[in-house]
MDTraj code that builds the backbone (N, CA, C; nanometers):
import mdtraj as md
import numpy as np

residues = "UNK UNK UNK UNK UNK UNK UNK UNK UNK UNK UNK UNK UNK UNK UNK UNK UNK UNK UNK UNK UNK UNK UNK UNK UNK UNK UNK UNK UNK UNK UNK UNK UNK UNK UNK UNK UNK UNK UNK UNK UNK UNK UNK UNK UNK UNK UNK UNK UNK UNK UNK UNK UNK UNK UNK UNK UNK UNK UNK UNK UNK UNK UNK UNK UNK UNK UNK UNK UNK UNK UNK UNK UNK UNK UNK UNK UNK UNK UNK UNK UNK UNK UNK UNK UNK UNK UNK UNK UNK UNK UNK UNK UNK UNK UNK UNK UNK UNK UNK UNK UNK UNK UNK UNK UNK UNK UNK UNK UNK UNK UNK UNK UNK UNK UNK UNK UNK UNK UNK UNK UNK UNK UNK UNK UNK UNK UNK UNK UNK UNK UNK UNK UNK UNK UNK UNK UNK UNK UNK UNK UNK UNK UNK UNK UNK UNK UNK UNK UNK UNK UNK UNK UNK".split()
xyz = np.array([
    [6.3729, 18.8944, 17.5572],
    [6.3439, 18.9800, 17.4453],
    [6.2494, 18.9091, 17.3498],
    [6.1668, 18.9806, 17.2806],
    [6.0703, 18.9282, 17.1849],
    [5.9783, 18.8239, 17.2463],
    [5.9302, 18.8476, 17.3633],
    [5.8323, 18.7607, 17.4258],
    [5.8930, 18.6437, 17.5000],
    [6.0236, 18.6292, 17.4988],
    [6.0863, 18.5199, 17.5711],
    [6.1356, 18.5721, 17.7052],
    [6.1402, 18.4859, 17.8051],
    [6.1925, 18.5298, 17.9334],
    [6.3431, 18.5402, 17.9256],
    [6.4020, 18.6187, 18.0150],
    [6.5455, 18.6440, 18.0121],
    [6.6276, 18.5196, 18.0424],
    [6.5678, 18.4176, 18.1026],
    [6.6458, 18.2996, 18.1358],
    [6.6635, 18.2055, 18.0154],
    [6.6215, 18.2449, 17.8966],
    [6.6366, 18.1610, 17.7775],
    [6.7386, 18.2197, 17.6815],
    [6.8351, 18.2946, 17.7308],
    [6.9456, 18.3516, 17.6527],
    [6.9002, 18.4474, 17.5455],
    [6.7825, 18.5012, 17.5587],
    [6.7308, 18.6010, 17.4668],
    [6.7340, 18.5567, 17.3200],
    [6.7121, 18.4285, 17.2927],
    [6.7086, 18.3802, 17.1547],
    [6.5650, 18.3463, 17.1187],
    [6.5211, 18.3869, 17.0009],
    [6.3836, 18.3539, 16.9609],
    [6.3679, 18.2030, 16.9454],
    [6.2487, 18.1547, 16.9729],
    [6.2193, 18.0130, 16.9580],
    [6.2028, 17.9815, 16.8092],
    [6.2837, 17.8872, 16.7574],
    [6.2717, 17.8556, 16.6137],
    [6.1407, 17.7825, 16.5877],
    [6.0810, 17.8111, 16.4742],
    [5.9608, 17.7386, 16.4345],
    [5.9995, 17.6395, 16.3262],
    [5.9532, 17.5195, 16.3384],
    [5.9850, 17.4152, 16.2417],
    [5.8718, 17.4026, 16.1411],
    [5.9043, 17.3855, 16.0144],
    [5.7978, 17.3678, 15.9154],
    [5.7261, 17.2358, 15.9390],
    [5.5998, 17.2310, 15.9024],
    [5.5176, 17.1129, 15.9226],
    [5.5060, 17.0385, 15.7904],
    [5.6040, 16.9734, 15.7429],
    [5.5970, 16.9022, 15.6161],
    [5.6865, 16.9674, 15.5134],
    [5.6909, 16.9123, 15.3952],
    [5.7803, 16.9643, 15.2923],
    [5.7423, 17.1060, 15.2535],
    [5.8425, 17.1878, 15.2425],
    [5.8221, 17.3267, 15.2048],
    [5.8785, 17.3498, 15.0654],
    [5.8082, 17.4252, 14.9827],
    [5.8617, 17.4536, 14.8490],
    [5.9830, 17.5436, 14.8602],
    [6.0729, 17.5294, 14.7650],
    [6.1909, 17.6141, 14.7633],
    [6.1486, 17.7578, 14.7378],
    [6.2138, 17.8505, 14.8042],
    [6.1815, 17.9918, 14.7887],
    [6.2879, 18.0551, 14.7013],
    [6.2556, 18.0790, 14.5754],
    [6.3491, 18.1401, 14.4825],
    [6.3277, 18.2906, 14.4712],
    [6.2482, 18.3457, 14.5629],
    [6.2221, 18.4885, 14.5561],
    [6.3313, 18.5697, 14.6249],
    [6.4291, 18.5054, 14.6831],
    [6.5380, 18.5768, 14.7484],
    [6.6353, 18.6266, 14.6442],
    [6.7358, 18.6978, 14.6875],
    [6.8321, 18.7538, 14.5935],
    [6.9292, 18.6492, 14.5417],
    [6.9303, 18.5302, 14.6012],
    [7.0199, 18.4251, 14.5541],
    [6.9708, 18.3750, 14.4189],
    [7.0638, 18.3432, 14.3295],
    [7.0222, 18.2939, 14.1972],
    [6.9579, 18.1559, 14.2105],
    [6.8699, 18.1194, 14.1165],
    [6.8078, 17.9866, 14.1208],
    [6.9131, 17.8789, 14.0988],
    [6.8838, 17.7545, 14.1360],
    [6.9797, 17.6459, 14.1151],
    [7.0160, 17.6320, 13.9682],
    [7.1303, 17.5768, 13.9433],
    [7.1800, 17.5584, 13.8078],
    [7.0786, 17.4828, 13.7232],
    [7.0576, 17.5296, 13.6010],
    [6.9656, 17.4636, 13.5101],
    [6.8227, 17.5117, 13.5213],
    [6.7935, 17.6016, 13.6170],
    [6.6570, 17.6510, 13.6316],
    [6.6573, 17.8019, 13.6158],
    [6.5556, 17.8516, 13.5523],
    [6.5410, 17.9948, 13.5384],
    [6.4489, 18.0438, 13.6489],
    [6.4460, 18.1732, 13.6704],
    [6.3638, 18.2246, 13.7788],
    [6.2151, 18.2059, 13.7504],
    [6.1743, 18.1968, 13.6246],
    [6.0352, 18.1705, 13.5897],
    [6.0240, 18.0232, 13.5514],
    [5.9728, 17.9377, 13.6407],
    [5.9719, 17.7953, 13.6110],
    [5.8846, 17.7586, 13.4924],
    [5.7866, 17.8409, 13.4579],
    [5.7003, 17.8082, 13.3447],
    [5.7759, 17.8284, 13.2146],
    [5.8569, 17.9336, 13.2058],
    [5.9280, 17.9630, 13.0823],
    [6.0612, 17.8898, 13.0750],
    [6.1111, 17.8363, 13.1853],
    [6.2433, 17.7753, 13.1893],
    [6.2410, 17.6301, 13.1466],
    [6.3594, 17.5696, 13.1467],
    [6.3665, 17.4284, 13.1098],
    [6.3029, 17.3419, 13.2170],
    [6.2622, 17.2243, 13.1785],
    [6.2012, 17.1305, 13.2717],
    [6.3133, 17.0613, 13.3485],
    [6.3296, 17.0899, 13.4787],
    [6.4417, 17.0328, 13.5525],
    [6.4301, 16.8818, 13.5670],
    [6.3109, 16.8275, 13.5642],
    [6.2956, 16.6826, 13.5771],
    [6.3351, 16.6155, 13.4461],
    [6.2859, 16.6681, 13.3353],
    [6.3154, 16.6071, 13.2056],
    [6.4638, 16.6147, 13.1731],
    [6.5337, 16.7188, 13.2229],
    [6.6750, 16.7311, 13.1923],
    [6.7632, 16.6595, 13.2932],
    [6.7039, 16.6020, 13.3980],
    [6.7804, 16.5300, 13.4988],
    [6.8273, 16.3974, 13.4402],
    [6.9540, 16.3598, 13.4622],
    [7.0059, 16.2360, 13.4023],
    [6.9288, 16.1106, 13.4424],
    [6.8716, 16.1089, 13.5619],
    [6.7984, 15.9898, 13.6050],
    [6.6725, 15.9678, 13.5234],
    [6.6203, 16.0726, 13.4596],
    [6.4982, 16.0615, 13.3823],
    [6.5252, 16.0626, 13.2317],
    [6.6500, 16.0576, 13.1938],
    [6.6848, 16.0582, 13.0522],
    [6.6459, 15.9241, 12.9909],
    [6.6001, 15.9245, 12.8654],
    [6.5632, 15.7979, 12.8022],
    [6.6861, 15.7097, 12.7846],
    [6.6642, 15.5806, 12.7947],
    [6.7725, 15.4851, 12.7766],
    [6.8172, 15.4891, 12.6302],
    [6.9454, 15.4985, 12.6059],
    [6.9899, 15.4959, 12.4661],
    [6.9716, 15.3570, 12.4085],
    [6.9295, 15.3529, 12.2840],
    [6.9154, 15.2233, 12.2197],
    [7.0532, 15.1790, 12.1746],
    [7.0782, 15.0519, 12.1877],
    [7.2102, 15.0022, 12.1528],
    [7.1957, 14.8820, 12.0611],
    [7.3000, 14.8517, 11.9889],
    [7.2946, 14.7337, 11.9035],
    [7.2787, 14.6059, 11.9846],
    [7.3076, 14.6091, 12.1150],
    [7.2940, 14.4903, 12.1990],
    [7.1487, 14.4470, 12.2113],
    [7.0542, 14.5365, 12.1812],
    [6.9131, 14.5022, 12.1904],
    [6.8711, 14.4079, 12.0776],
    [6.9486, 14.4024, 11.9712],
    [6.9175, 14.3136, 11.8599],
    [6.9454, 14.1693, 11.9019],
    [6.8663, 14.0747, 11.8509],
    [6.8879, 13.9347, 11.8875],
    [7.0265, 13.8875, 11.8466],
    [7.0865, 13.8070, 11.9304],
    [7.2171, 13.7496, 11.9001],
    [7.2012, 13.5993, 11.8848],
    [7.3085, 13.5324, 11.8514],
    [7.3023, 13.3878, 11.8309],
    [7.2569, 13.3164, 11.9577],
    [7.2997, 13.3633, 12.0753],
    [7.2594, 13.3022, 12.2017],
    [7.1128, 13.3227, 12.2322],
    [7.0543, 13.4286, 12.1766],
    [6.9128, 13.4552, 12.1998],
    [6.8252, 13.3468, 12.1385],
    [6.8705, 13.2853, 12.0310],
    [6.7941, 13.1771, 11.9686],
    [6.7756, 13.0620, 12.0654],
    [6.8811, 13.0309, 12.1414],
    [6.8715, 12.9250, 12.2421],
    [6.7712, 12.9632, 12.3495],
    [6.7756, 13.0898, 12.3941],
    [6.6826, 13.1351, 12.4971],
    [6.5392, 13.1307, 12.4460],
    [6.5189, 13.1711, 12.3228],
    [6.3842, 13.1675, 12.2660],
    [6.3328, 13.0247, 12.2522],
    [6.4221, 12.9313, 12.2206],
    [6.3817, 12.7906, 12.2135],
    [6.3391, 12.7398, 12.3511],
    [6.4152, 12.7761, 12.4539],
    [6.3806, 12.7352, 12.5906],
    [6.2476, 12.7975, 12.6313],
    [6.2288, 12.9261, 12.5972],
    [6.1026, 12.9935, 12.6301],
    [5.9860, 12.9223, 12.5635],
    [6.0004, 12.8899, 12.4366],
    [5.8923, 12.8235, 12.3628],
    [5.8590, 12.6889, 12.4259],
    [5.9625, 12.6131, 12.4611],
    [5.9414, 12.4821, 12.5218],
    [5.8774, 12.4962, 12.6606],
    [5.9231, 12.5939, 12.7385],
    [5.8659, 12.6161, 12.8724],
    [5.7183, 12.6540, 12.8621],
    [5.6854, 12.7394, 12.7666],
    [5.5453, 12.7788, 12.7483],
    [5.4591, 12.6600, 12.7071],
    [5.5124, 12.5747, 12.6202],
    [5.4375, 12.4556, 12.5781],
    [5.4145, 12.3617, 12.6957],
    [5.5124, 12.3509, 12.7841],
    [5.4985, 12.2629, 12.9008],
    [5.4095, 12.3252, 13.0076],
    [5.4107, 12.4562, 13.0184],
    [5.3323, 12.5247, 13.1214],
    [5.1847, 12.5324, 13.0848],
    [5.1548, 12.5508, 12.9595],
    [5.0169, 12.5739, 12.9160],
    [4.9179, 12.4690, 12.9681],
    [4.9452, 12.3396, 12.9555],
    [4.8470, 12.2429, 13.0064],
    [4.8431, 12.2353, 13.1597],
    [4.9453, 12.2871, 13.2264],
    [4.9505, 12.2797, 13.3724],
    [4.8763, 12.3931, 13.4420],
    [4.8495, 12.5017, 13.3709],
    [4.7879, 12.6193, 13.4324],
    [4.6541, 12.5841, 13.4960],
    [4.5749, 12.5032, 13.4305],
    [4.4452, 12.4646, 13.4851],
    [4.4557, 12.3799, 13.6108],
    [4.5716, 12.3189, 13.6328],
    [4.5909, 12.2329, 13.7496],
    [4.6546, 12.3060, 13.8676],
    [4.7020, 12.4275, 13.8451],
    [4.7660, 12.5027, 13.9528],
    [4.6634, 12.5452, 14.0567],
    [4.7045, 12.5461, 14.1818],
    [4.6174, 12.5912, 14.2904],
    [4.6333, 12.7425, 14.3021],
    [4.5538, 12.8156, 14.2253],
    [4.5626, 12.9612, 14.2205],
    [4.4246, 13.0225, 14.2392],
    [4.4251, 13.1447, 14.2902],
    [4.3003, 13.2209, 14.2966],
    [4.2614, 13.2573, 14.1534],
    [4.1344, 13.2939, 14.1312],
    [4.0952, 13.3346, 13.9956],
    [4.1814, 13.4496, 13.9415],
    [4.2179, 13.5449, 14.0278],
    [4.3032, 13.6561, 13.9824],
    [4.4403, 13.6063, 13.9384],
    [4.4996, 13.5167, 14.0188],
    [4.6316, 13.4634, 13.9833],
    [4.6239, 13.3809, 13.8554],
    [4.5166, 13.3022, 13.8437],
    [4.4983, 13.2208, 13.7238],
    [4.4834, 13.3108, 13.6012],
    [4.4079, 13.4190, 13.6160],
    [4.3913, 13.5134, 13.5059],
    [4.5266, 13.5729, 13.4657],
    [4.6024, 13.6185, 13.5646],
    [4.7328, 13.6810, 13.5352],
    [4.8280, 13.5815, 13.4691],
    [4.8282, 13.4572, 13.5170],
    [4.9148, 13.3555, 13.4574],
    [4.8732, 13.3279, 13.3130],
    [4.7441, 13.3172, 13.2906],
    [4.6944, 13.2917, 13.1551],
    [4.7271, 13.4087, 13.0626],
    [4.7106, 13.5312, 13.1120],
    [4.7443, 13.6481, 13.0297],
    [4.8939, 13.6505, 12.9974],
    [4.9769, 13.6114, 13.0933],
    [5.1208, 13.6048, 13.0670],
    [5.1489, 13.5039, 12.9572],
    [5.0813, 13.3893, 12.9625],
    [5.0987, 13.2881, 12.8582],
    [5.0549, 13.3405, 12.7220],
    [4.9415, 13.4086, 12.7196],
    [4.8905, 13.4642, 12.5934],
    [4.9910, 13.5621, 12.5348],
    [5.0399, 13.6524, 12.6169],
    [5.1296, 13.7564, 12.5677],
    [5.2670, 13.7007, 12.5318],
    [5.3149, 13.6025, 12.6082],
    [5.4472, 13.5471, 12.5805],
    [5.4478, 13.4572, 12.4574],
    [5.3345, 13.3911, 12.4318],
    [5.3306, 13.2964, 12.3207],
    [5.2529, 13.3469, 12.2002],
    [5.1858, 13.4605, 12.2147],
    [5.0973, 13.5106, 12.1082],
    [4.9970, 13.4030, 12.0678],
    [4.9383, 13.3401, 12.1684],
    [4.8462, 13.2288, 12.1443],
    [4.7035, 13.2730, 12.1735],
    [4.6256, 13.3071, 12.0703],
    [4.4877, 13.3510, 12.0932],
    [4.3954, 13.2388, 12.1405],
    [4.4385, 13.1144, 12.1306],
    [4.3547, 13.0032, 12.1750],
    [4.3340, 13.0060, 12.3269],
    [4.4191, 13.0785, 12.3994],
    [4.4076, 13.0860, 12.5454],
    [4.3153, 13.1983, 12.5923],
    [4.2646, 13.2781, 12.4992],
    [4.1777, 13.3907, 12.5362],
    [4.0545, 13.3421, 12.6128],
    [3.9959, 13.2321, 12.5699],
    [3.8754, 13.1816, 12.6371],
    [3.9054, 13.1457, 12.7823],
    [4.0206, 13.0848, 12.8079],
    [4.0587, 13.0514, 12.9456],
    [4.0756, 13.1778, 13.0296],
    [4.1363, 13.2796, 12.9709],
    [4.1555, 13.4061, 13.0432],
    [4.0203, 13.4700, 13.0723],
    [3.9298, 13.4641, 12.9754],
    [3.7962, 13.5211, 12.9936],
    [3.7215, 13.4485, 13.1056],
    [3.7308, 13.3173, 13.1078],
    [3.6638, 13.2398, 13.2130],
    [3.7237, 13.2702, 13.3504],
    [3.8549, 13.2819, 13.3581],
    [3.9200, 13.3156, 13.4851],
    [3.8803, 13.4559, 13.5289],
    [3.8709, 13.5487, 13.4349],
    [3.8304, 13.6857, 13.4678],
    [3.6898, 13.6882, 13.5253],
    [3.6009, 13.6071, 13.4686],
    [3.4631, 13.6026, 13.5160],
    [3.4493, 13.5469, 13.6571],
    [3.5500, 13.4753, 13.7053],
    [3.5460, 13.4173, 13.8393],
    [3.6068, 13.5073, 13.9458],
    [3.6629, 13.6202, 13.9061],
    [3.7242, 13.7112, 14.0030],
    [3.6133, 13.7778, 14.0831],
    [3.6209, 13.7684, 14.2158],
    [3.5115, 13.8173, 14.3007],
    [3.5109, 13.9688, 14.3166],
    [3.6278, 14.0320, 14.3208],
    [3.6330, 14.1770, 14.3353],
    [3.5873, 14.2426, 14.2047],
    [3.4846, 14.3253, 14.2150],
    [3.4230, 14.3839, 14.0963],
    [3.5208, 14.4697, 14.0157],
    [3.6022, 14.5495, 14.0834],
    [3.6983, 14.6339, 14.0127],
    [3.8055, 14.5513, 13.9430],
    [3.8568, 14.4493, 14.0125],
    [3.9585, 14.3629, 13.9525],
    [3.8999, 14.2848, 13.8358],
    [3.7737, 14.2384, 13.8510],
    [3.7077, 14.1656, 13.7417],
    [3.6904, 14.2567, 13.6198],
    [3.6484, 14.3807, 13.6447],
    [3.6306, 14.4753, 13.5339],
    [3.7632, 14.4996, 13.4621],
    [3.8716, 14.5169, 13.5372],
    [4.0020, 14.5394, 13.4747],
    [4.0460, 14.4168, 13.3962],
    [4.0205, 14.2987, 13.4508],
    [4.0565, 14.1756, 13.3813],
    [3.9788, 14.1630, 13.2499],
    [3.8511, 14.1974, 13.2527],
    [3.7714, 14.1913, 13.1298],
    [3.8207, 14.2928, 13.0265],
    [3.8612, 14.4089, 13.0741],
    [3.9206, 14.5085, 12.9830],
    [4.0470, 14.4519, 12.9202],
    [4.1288, 14.3841, 13.0010],
    [4.2516, 14.3240, 12.9486],
    [4.2204, 14.2177, 12.8436],
    [4.1151, 14.1394, 12.8658],
    [4.0749, 14.0380, 12.7671],
    [4.0338, 14.1062, 12.6369],
    [3.9537, 14.2110, 12.6467],
    [3.9107, 14.2836, 12.5267],
    [4.0318, 14.3414, 12.4535],
    [4.1269, 14.3956, 12.5286],
    [4.2477, 14.4512, 12.4658],
    [4.3277, 14.3435, 12.3937],
    [4.3354, 14.2246, 12.4521],
    [4.4061, 14.1153, 12.3849],
    [4.3326, 14.0735, 12.2584],
    [4.2008, 14.0673, 12.2647],
    [4.1227, 14.0337, 12.1451],
    [4.1450, 14.1397, 12.0374],
    [4.1446, 14.2647, 12.0777],
    [4.1727, 14.3727, 11.9817],
    [4.3105, 14.3545, 11.9193],
    [4.4090, 14.3168, 12.0012],
    [4.5449, 14.2953, 11.9501],
    [4.5450, 14.1873, 11.8428],
    [4.4816, 14.0748, 11.8725],
    [4.4835, 13.9644, 11.7770],
    [4.4014, 13.9951, 11.6523],
    [4.2868, 14.0589, 11.6676],
    [4.2062, 14.0897, 11.5495],
    [4.2701, 14.2011, 11.4681],
    [4.3366, 14.2952, 11.5328],
    [4.4070, 14.4016, 11.4591],
    [4.5237, 14.3430, 11.3817],
    [4.5954, 14.2492, 11.4412],
    [4.7079, 14.1863, 11.3711],
    [4.6610, 14.1104, 11.2479],
    [4.5446, 14.0474, 11.2545],
    [4.4934, 13.9755, 11.1386],
    [4.4621, 14.0722, 11.0255],
    [4.4015, 14.1874, 11.0571],
    [4.3682, 14.2826, 10.9511],
    [4.4941, 14.3496, 10.8980],
    [4.5971, 14.3646, 10.9820],
    [4.7222, 14.4257, 10.9359],
    [4.8030, 14.3311, 10.8482],
    [4.7848, 14.2004, 10.8653],
    [4.8654, 14.1021, 10.7943],
    [4.8007, 14.0535, 10.6647],
    [4.6881, 14.1140, 10.6256],
    [4.6243, 14.0732, 10.5010],
    [4.7185, 14.1017, 10.3850],
    [4.7345, 14.0057, 10.2938],
    [4.8229, 14.0299, 10.1784],
    [4.7639, 14.1356, 10.0867],
    [4.8528, 14.2109, 10.0246],
    [4.8092, 14.3145, 9.9295],
    [4.7579, 14.2472, 9.8023],
    [4.6510, 14.3010, 9.7477],
    [4.5918, 14.2442, 9.6273],
    [4.6543, 14.3001, 9.5036],
])
top = md.Topology()
chain = top.add_chain()
for i, resn in enumerate(residues, 1):
    res = top.add_residue(resn, chain, resSeq=i)
    for name in ("N", "CA", "C"):
        top.add_atom(name, md.element.get_by_symbol(name[0]), res)
traj = md.Trajectory(xyz[None], top)
């Protein structure tokens, strides 16, 4: 029946979809909970999903007495690492990333020149361009902070 031979139990051959198929809400079944039949006018199911909910801020985010010890260790580690970066066997990209991490972790604008030099040595044009953009953004950060910290007259 329906184009199939009788030796196939008269059942139509199922067709399998070729890849992900969108849900069909045009049937008489109601849409899934939390969604309206008009997705444009309804709530955003992704934004209301618990996995995408913003993390609640908690008082635990505030520094505690133990954090002072961690910050001291971080400061000392950065001071010890800074002179070693030039001696590390790294590609220009890795050296740039390490230097940028040092700049951002220590708020040390004196390392900008090293980051700029490492960026200039990156052979891939796209990666070099992104690195130079990152250097400019760091310079903007430091120069903006100076203008923001001017004392009121």
